[in-house]
BAFIDO-14839 format. One record per residue (C-alpha): x, y, z; residue number from 1; residue in one letter. Coordinates in nm, 3 decimals. Layout:
<recs>
X	Y	Z	NUM	A
...
</recs>
This chain:
<recs>
-2.946	1.058	4.238	1	X
-2.776	1.187	3.920	2	X
-3.004	1.204	3.616	3	X
-2.922	0.973	3.325	4	X
-3.133	1.174	3.083	5	X
-2.949	1.230	2.754	6	X
-2.897	1.598	2.672	7	X
-3.079	1.722	2.366	8	X
-2.856	1.704	2.060	9	X
-2.753	2.032	1.899	10	X
-2.651	1.965	1.541	11	X
-2.391	2.131	1.323	12	X
-2.639	2.171	1.036	13	X
-2.941	1.944	0.994	14	X
-3.242	1.936	0.758	15	X
-3.503	2.203	0.825	16	X
-3.839	2.167	0.653	17	X
-4.062	2.470	0.614	18	X
-4.317	2.550	0.883	19	X
-4.566	2.623	0.606	20	X
-4.549	2.270	0.464	21	X
-4.451	2.386	0.116	22	X
-4.259	2.064	0.052	23	X
-4.555	1.834	0.117	24	X
-4.772	2.026	-0.129	25	X
-4.538	1.942	-0.414	26	X
-4.465	1.587	-0.293	27	X
-4.839	1.518	-0.263	28	X
-4.884	1.641	-0.617	29	X
-4.619	1.393	-0.735	30	X
-4.799	1.109	-0.558	31	X
-5.143	1.221	-0.668	32	X
-5.033	1.220	-1.033	33	X
-4.824	0.901	-0.999	34	X
-4.514	1.090	-1.119	35	X
-4.245	0.959	-0.884	36	X
-3.995	0.886	-1.161	37	X
-3.690	1.097	-1.255	38	X
-3.907	1.325	-1.464	39	X
-4.221	1.528	-1.409	40	X
-4.346	1.877	-1.334	41	X
-4.151	1.906	-1.008	42	X
-3.823	1.830	-1.186	43	X
-3.901	2.083	-1.459	44	X
-4.025	2.336	-1.205	45	X
-3.728	2.299	-0.973	46	X
-3.485	2.347	-1.262	47	X
-3.673	2.655	-1.382	48	X
-3.713	2.810	-1.035	49	X
-3.356	2.747	-0.921	50	X
-3.216	2.890	-1.245	51	X
-3.433	3.199	-1.202	52	X
-3.330	3.236	-0.837	53	X
-2.957	3.238	-0.911	54	X
-2.980	3.418	-1.245	55	X
-2.877	3.141	-1.481	56	X
-3.036	3.057	-1.818	57	X
-3.071	2.682	-1.761	58	X
-3.032	2.405	-1.505	59	X
-3.029	2.026	-1.480	60	X
-3.163	1.860	-1.165	61	X
-2.941	1.566	-1.070	62	X
-2.903	1.301	-0.803	63	X
-2.622	1.481	-0.617	64	X
-2.385	1.774	-0.624	65	X
-2.109	1.525	-0.703	66	X
-2.298	1.414	-1.014	67	X
-2.331	1.780	-1.113	68	X
-1.954	1.832	-1.086	69	X
-1.893	1.513	-1.284	70	X
-2.118	1.624	-1.570	71	X
-1.975	1.977	-1.559	72	X
-1.627	1.834	-1.612	73	X
-1.756	1.615	-1.895	74	X
-1.940	1.911	-2.051	75	X
-1.618	2.113	-2.033	76	X
-1.443	1.841	-2.234	77	X
-1.226	1.709	-1.951	78	X
-1.098	1.362	-2.031	79	X
-0.816	1.118	-1.969	80	X
-0.485	1.284	-1.888	81	X
-0.624	1.638	-1.876	82	X
-0.512	1.867	-1.594	83	X
-0.777	2.030	-1.373	84	X
-0.687	2.296	-1.118	85	X
-0.893	2.243	-0.803	86	X
-0.930	2.425	-0.471	87	X
-0.751	2.217	-0.210	88	X
-0.954	2.336	0.091	89	X
-1.278	2.152	0.024	90	X
-1.466	1.825	0.072	91	X
-1.353	1.527	-0.135	92	X
-1.672	1.537	-0.343	93	X
-1.520	1.834	-0.528	94	X
-1.212	1.645	-0.638	95	X
-1.343	1.289	-0.683	96	X
-1.515	1.354	-1.020	97	X
-1.181	1.465	-1.166	98	X
-1.065	1.108	-1.109	99	X
-1.392	0.972	-1.253	100	X
-1.289	1.137	-1.579	101	X
-0.938	0.989	-1.555	102	X
-0.804	1.343	-1.538	103	X
-0.524	1.481	-1.319	104	X
-0.601	1.718	-1.031	105	X
-0.355	1.988	-0.933	106	X
-0.453	2.142	-0.601	107	X
-0.445	2.519	-0.549	108	X
-0.389	2.683	-0.211	109	X
-0.625	2.923	-0.032	110	X
-0.564	3.282	0.075	111	X
-0.645	3.438	0.411	112	X
-0.866	3.707	0.252	113	X
-1.131	3.461	0.130	114	X
-1.031	3.113	0.259	115	X
-1.085	3.013	-0.105	116	X
-0.865	2.966	-0.411	117	X
-0.573	3.207	-0.409	118	X
-0.545	3.405	-0.735	119	X
-0.169	3.431	-0.674	120	X
-0.133	3.054	-0.640	121	X
-0.357	3.008	-0.946	122	X
-0.124	3.229	-1.153	123	X
0.174	3.026	-1.034	124	X
-0.005	2.705	-1.129	125	X
-0.064	2.829	-1.485	126	X
0.306	2.911	-1.514	127	X
0.388	2.554	-1.412	128	X
0.107	2.388	-1.609	129	X
0.013	2.602	-1.912	130	X
-0.200	2.325	-2.068	131	X
-0.504	2.311	-1.840	132	X
-0.853	2.195	-1.931	133	X
-1.058	2.341	-1.645	134	X
-1.043	2.528	-1.315	135	X
-1.268	2.402	-1.035	136	X
-1.312	2.674	-0.774	137	X
-1.499	2.630	-0.443	138	X
-1.702	2.883	-0.243	139	X
-1.621	2.746	0.101	140	X
-1.877	2.761	0.386	141	X
-2.076	3.015	0.183	142	X
-1.783	3.256	0.143	143	X
-1.727	3.370	-0.214	144	X
-1.392	3.328	-0.384	145	X
-1.255	3.647	-0.543	146	X
-1.422	3.575	-0.876	147	X
-1.315	3.890	-1.063	148	X
-0.947	3.803	-1.022	149	X
-1.000	3.432	-1.084	150	X
-1.211	3.489	-1.397	151	X
-0.958	3.740	-1.534	152	X
-0.679	3.483	-1.497	153	X
-0.884	3.200	-1.647	154	X
-1.001	3.409	-1.944	155	X
-0.642	3.506	-2.014	156	X
-0.556	3.136	-2.038	157	X
-0.881	3.048	-2.220	158	X
-0.979	2.777	-1.974	159	X
-1.322	2.658	-1.860	160	X
-1.434	2.755	-1.508	161	X
-1.655	2.536	-1.291	162	X
-1.784	2.677	-0.961	163	X
-1.852	2.438	-0.676	164	X
-2.122	2.641	-0.503	165	X
-2.249	2.340	-0.306	166	X
-2.213	2.534	0.019	167	X
-2.300	2.882	-0.111	168	X
-2.658	2.881	-0.237	169	X
-2.786	3.223	-0.135	170	X
-2.438	3.384	-0.139	171	X
-2.348	3.678	-0.364	172	X
-2.028	3.825	-0.502	173	X
-2.067	4.193	-0.596	174	X
-2.442	4.145	-0.625	175	X
-2.424	3.837	-0.847	176	X
-2.502	3.487	-0.723	177	X
-2.211	3.250	-0.673	178	X
-2.215	2.966	-0.923	179	X
-2.298	3.195	-1.217	180	X
-1.959	3.348	-1.304	181	X
-1.797	3.049	-1.469	182	X
-1.906	2.825	-1.754	183	X
-2.080	2.591	-1.509	184	X
-2.201	2.613	-1.150	185	X
-2.311	2.336	-0.919	186	X
-2.530	2.331	-0.609	187	X
-2.593	2.059	-0.353	188	X
-2.910	1.976	-0.162	189	X
-2.757	1.719	0.072	190	X
-2.913	1.684	0.418	191	X
-2.675	1.932	0.581	192	X
-2.697	2.209	0.319	193	X
-2.879	2.539	0.362	194	X
-3.180	2.390	0.182	195	X
-3.213	2.017	0.126	196	X
-3.398	1.764	-0.084	197	X
-3.251	1.484	0.135	198	X
-3.001	1.434	-0.146	199	X
-2.963	1.594	-0.484	200	X
-2.779	1.855	-0.686	201	X
-2.816	2.104	-0.968	202	X
-2.595	2.194	-1.262	203	X
-2.647	2.548	-1.398	204	X
-2.510	2.725	-1.703	205	X
-2.594	2.994	-1.955	206	X
-2.502	2.738	-2.223	207	X
-2.842	2.579	-2.275	208	X
-2.709	2.330	-2.531	209	X
-2.458	2.192	-2.280	210	X
-2.724	2.162	-2.009	211	X
-2.945	1.969	-2.252	212	X
-2.648	1.741	-2.318	213	X
-2.595	1.693	-1.943	214	X
-2.958	1.586	-1.907	215	X
-2.903	1.337	-2.189	216	X
-2.594	1.189	-2.021	217	X
-2.777	1.181	-1.687	218	X
-3.054	0.962	-1.832	219	X
-2.819	0.685	-1.952	220	X
-2.745	0.864	-2.283	221	X
-3.055	0.711	-2.436	222	X
-3.077	0.804	-2.804	223	X
-3.397	0.920	-2.973	224	X
-3.500	0.583	-3.109	225	X
-3.796	0.345	-3.096	226	X
-3.570	0.084	-2.936	227	X
-3.313	0.129	-2.658	228	X
-3.001	0.263	-2.825	229	X
-2.694	0.418	-2.666	230	X
-2.420	0.584	-2.871	231	X
-2.246	0.741	-2.569	232	X
-2.161	0.637	-2.214	233	X
-2.448	0.733	-1.985	234	X
-2.515	0.778	-1.615	235	X
-2.812	0.731	-1.384	236	X
-2.794	1.083	-1.246	237	X
-3.140	1.240	-1.281	238	X
-3.331	1.372	-0.981	239	X
-3.666	1.211	-0.896	240	X
-3.991	1.406	-0.916	241	X
-4.051	1.346	-0.543	242	X
-3.712	1.482	-0.440	243	X
-3.754	1.778	-0.675	244	X
-4.085	1.854	-0.503	245	X
-3.903	1.884	-0.170	246	X
-3.656	2.117	-0.340	247	X
-3.928	2.343	-0.478	248	X
-4.074	2.381	-0.130	249	X
-3.734	2.442	0.027	250	X
-3.648	2.707	-0.229	251	X
-3.939	2.915	-0.097	252	X
-3.766	2.945	0.243	253	X
-3.408	2.994	0.122	254	X
-3.405	3.363	0.214	255	X
-3.529	3.277	0.565	256	X
-3.251	3.021	0.604	257	X
-2.985	3.267	0.488	258	X
-3.115	3.526	0.736	259	X
-3.095	3.273	1.022	260	X
-2.743	3.165	0.924	261	X
-2.638	3.530	0.925	262	X
-2.795	3.578	1.268	263	X
-2.607	3.277	1.405	264	X
-2.276	3.403	1.267	265	X
-2.323	3.755	1.405	266	X
-2.420	3.611	1.744	267	X
-2.098	3.407	1.767	268	X
-1.885	3.692	1.637	269	X
-2.032	3.937	1.887	270	X
-2.004	3.704	2.185	271	X
-1.671	3.531	2.108	272	X
-1.485	3.777	1.887	273	X
-1.313	3.944	2.182	274	X
-1.151	3.627	2.316	275	X
-0.774	3.601	2.292	276	X
-0.662	3.424	1.974	277	X
-1.010	3.408	1.817	278	X
-1.062	3.524	1.458	279	X
-1.375	3.460	1.254	280	X
-1.405	3.375	0.886	281	X
-1.316	3.674	0.667	282	X
-1.554	3.949	0.566	283	X
-1.513	4.146	0.243	284	X
-1.720	4.441	0.127	285	X
-1.796	4.263	-0.202	286	X
-1.908	3.941	-0.037	287	X
-2.260	3.858	0.083	288	X
-2.213	3.510	0.236	289	X
-2.488	3.271	0.338	290	X
-2.264	3.168	0.635	291	X
-2.361	2.805	0.584	292	X
-2.124	2.713	0.869	293	X
-1.998	2.974	1.115	294	X
-1.625	2.912	1.132	295	X
-1.338	3.059	1.326	296	X
-0.961	3.033	1.370	297	X
-0.798	2.972	1.710	298	X
-0.438	3.085	1.732	299	X
-0.392	3.097	2.111	300	X
-0.359	2.838	2.386	301	X
-0.715	2.712	2.342	302	X
-0.714	2.475	2.045	303	X
-0.999	2.359	1.820	304	X
-0.992	2.013	1.979	305	X
-1.048	2.173	2.322	306	X
-1.364	2.342	2.199	307	X
-1.490	2.032	2.018	308	X
-1.439	1.808	2.321	309	X
-1.607	2.059	2.554	310	X
-1.908	2.077	2.324	311	X
-1.919	1.699	2.274	312	X
-1.961	1.653	2.650	313	X
-2.286	1.849	2.619	314	X
-2.400	1.654	2.310	315	X
-2.325	1.948	2.080	316	X
-2.182	1.885	1.735	317	X
-1.894	2.086	1.591	318	X
-1.629	2.003	1.331	319	X
-1.278	2.092	1.214	320	X
-1.232	2.293	0.897	321	X
-1.195	2.066	0.592	322	X
-0.866	1.881	0.566	323	X
-0.706	1.998	0.240	324	X
-0.715	1.756	-0.050	325	X
-0.338	1.756	-0.100	326	X
-0.303	1.624	0.257	327	X
-0.549	1.338	0.199	328	X
-0.400	0.988	0.161	329	X
-0.574	0.928	-0.171	330	X
-0.478	1.263	-0.327	331	X
-0.135	1.330	-0.175	332	X
0.043	1.195	-0.487	333	X
-0.094	1.487	-0.691	334	X
0.076	1.824	-0.714	335	X
-0.007	2.120	-0.492	336	X
0.067	2.484	-0.571	337	X
0.085	2.738	-0.291	338	X
0.235	2.788	0.052	339	X
0.066	2.657	0.364	340	X
-0.245	2.875	0.408	341	X
-0.493	2.590	0.364	342	X
-0.296	2.373	0.607	343	X
-0.298	2.650	0.869	344	X
-0.672	2.697	0.827	345	X
-0.722	2.324	0.877	346	X
-0.495	2.305	1.182	347	X
-0.648	2.610	1.350	348	X
-1.002	2.615	1.213	349	X
-1.331	2.515	1.374	350	X
-1.691	2.504	1.247	351	X
-1.946	2.593	1.514	352	X
-2.305	2.463	1.539	353	X
-2.495	2.647	1.265	354	X
-2.828	2.465	1.255	355	X
-3.111	2.692	1.141	356	X
-3.340	2.536	1.403	357	X
-3.104	2.644	1.683	358	X
-3.257	2.865	1.952	359	X
-3.118	3.173	2.126	360	X
-3.103	2.972	2.449	361	X
-2.895	2.705	2.277	362	X
-2.664	2.964	2.122	363	X
-2.612	3.121	2.464	364	X
-2.529	2.779	2.607	365	X
-2.272	2.712	2.334	366	X
-2.110	3.051	2.391	367	X
-2.099	2.994	2.768	368	X
-1.925	2.658	2.723	369	X
-1.667	2.805	2.487	370	X
-1.601	3.111	2.702	371	X
-1.538	2.880	2.996	372	X
-1.225	2.751	2.823	373	X
-1.066	3.097	2.856	374	X
-1.122	3.125	3.232	375	X
</recs>
């Protein structure tokens, strides 16, 4: 009789708490002191420790990475009618806050060398739109954009740079942490990120005055007054002391998580790299990625959907590469500058299971399933 037992689920990237129980130590402290509000020692500590980890002067702990992007745009002075250049190959959370500010996104193509914002397309965009308020560049799947070239272009045009490093905590460009090149950097601690607080984000900057202002906006723009007074529009964006406690514990195992993500990527590359039509995400000598998701391009007869369906049959999660923003129904009315690199990456790209709890046996099983499609 055939077994009806459900196969164990292998996730793309799921939460992974520390074996040492670091998170519970901080969470217990929050409960023991009754500080479960959006302020407290865990919030202060998480801001301080994250800023120190990435090499930034200051940080604001917020309710999500999206909130961090929103306040970064506001801090950069982006308002109604302003143009913001934005990487097109990303998740919608990157672009949505541009609309929150009633600004106008112009989407910039990727290049094959980094899968991120193309400096060539960025130059072309400035020629077409010389009056730009900010550039929002993404470090996709933990791969760094070519920040030297991008910063050189942006400085020439005297425009603010915001780095969406939601997927690249633990990644470095020429020895410097992603998210610290521009005026503002943002990180995400969503459930699928390399470390998680269940939900939350961080805004970092060397401009301590602007970070203080972001904290003010994030707490409903409450003025210093005996009564409740609000002279500016505010938001309910601050991170809770409980969530921040989880983040402090997770930060202690970040290096372990990066090491495991690198191991997973190298395993796939070694075992699958020789298959016809298979090419893995790019590697540059100046880039130290966290390989948040191990991704590859399939240019032969085996298509991404073939791999995804084969894995689904075994209860294994995989995913296409992000669908570019300029191809999305909501954003397709906005301009796009570039060729078709991002579209090709979407059509041919695949993200493999990259869960840091994955075992060698499970990795071998995934590889065996995929190799079977080439027989």
